[in-house]
N, C-alpha and C positions, 0 to 999 in steps of 0.2 A: 567747312564751317565758315559762316559769314562773319564779317566784323561787327555785325549787329548783335551777336551773342555776347552780352556783357552782363556783369552783375547789376542787379536792380530790376531785371526783367521779372514781371509778375503775371500770374495767370490764375484764374479760378474756373472750376468746372463743377456743375451740379448733376447729380445722378440720383434717381429714385431707386432705393434698395427694396427689392421684393424678397419673398421667402427663399428664392434661389440663391440669395447672397447672405443667408443666415448660417449660423454655426452648424445646424444639422445637415446642411447641404454641402458643407466644405469638403468632406471626404465621405460620401454616402456609404462607402463600404466599412467605415469605422463606427462600430457601435457606440464608442465613447462620445463621438460627435453627435450621433443621432439622438442621444438622450439629453444633450445640453440645451440650455435656453434658446429659444427661437429669436435671436438678436443678430444684428449685423456682425459678421465675423471679422476678426482682426486680419485674417488672411486676405479677405476681399477689400478691407480698408487699405491695406498696403498696396494692393493692385490699383485701387482708385487713385491713390497718391502718385504712384508711378505713371498712370495714364495721364494725369494732369501735368506732370513734369514733361512727359513726351509731347503733349499738346503745346506746352509753353515753348519748347526749343525747336520743334520741327520746322517752323517757318524760318529759322535761322541756320538751318543745315541744308546740305545738298541732299534732301530727302527724296526718295528712299535709299539712295546709294549710301548716304551717311545716316546712321541711326544711333540711338543710345541704349545702353543696357544698365540695369541697376546693379550696383556693386556694394552698396551698404545702406542700411536703414536703421534708424534709431528713433522710434516713435513711441509715445504713450498711447494707451487706449483707455480713457478715463470715464467714459459714460456709455451706457448701453443704448442702442437704437433699435426700436421695433421695426418690423417690415412695414413698408409703405411710406416711410419718411424720406424726404429729400436729404441728401448729404452733399455738402459743398466742400471740396478740397481747394485750398488756397496755397499756392507755392510762390516762392520768391528766390530767384537765383542769387546767391550771395558770393559765389567764388567760381572763377573760371581759371583753371590751372592746366594749360595745354588742352588735352582732351578730357580732363576730369572736371565735372560740374558738381557743385554742392548747392543744395536747396534748403532753405528753412520752409517747413511745411506745417499746415494746420488743417483740421477737418472739423466741420460742424454739422450736426443734424439740425432739425428745425427749432430745437430748444436749447441745445448745449454744445459747448466745445467738446469734441469727442477724442481729438488727437492733436498732439503737437510734437515736433521733433525735427530731425535732419535726415536728408536723403542724398545719396551720392550716385551719380550716373557717369558713364564713360562713353565717349563718342567712339563708335566703331565704323569701319568700312564694311558694309554688309557682305560683299563678295569675299573679302579676306577672312571674315569671321566664319562664313559658311564653309570655306575650305578647311579651316582648322577643325570645325565641328565634324565635317565628313571624315577627316583623318582620325579623329578620336573615335568615331563610330566604327571605322574599319579596324582600328587597333582592338577595340572591345570585341568585335566579331571574331577576330583572329584568336584572341585569348580563350574564347569559348568554343572554338572549333574542336571536334572530337579527334 
């Protein structure tokens, strides 16, 4: 982590949401989602907010050895967005507490504010994270061995 990673850092990212980012596509195997309105899905909105936060901090990390993972999200989703609209996520880093990062976040489609809230990320060392994940996978495999 570089000393340039400080509160006040801002970043915006715009993405055009097509039908593949709408509710019916979220879990195609779920009938409940397939019959829902064809609007930008909250799950994809969360992913867009995370993506924007990642873009904001990566230049201030020893990326890709250092990365961030989402640990908390508290956002509204207050307006529906049809496919084909641009959505802009805007993030502002408001707190750096060791490896914990807190962002104020907003998202807008071409006409409305669609989301506002907070997102927390944690800086990880990719190699250490991968080792822990591999150990967890081995433990899971051993538990399911006949």
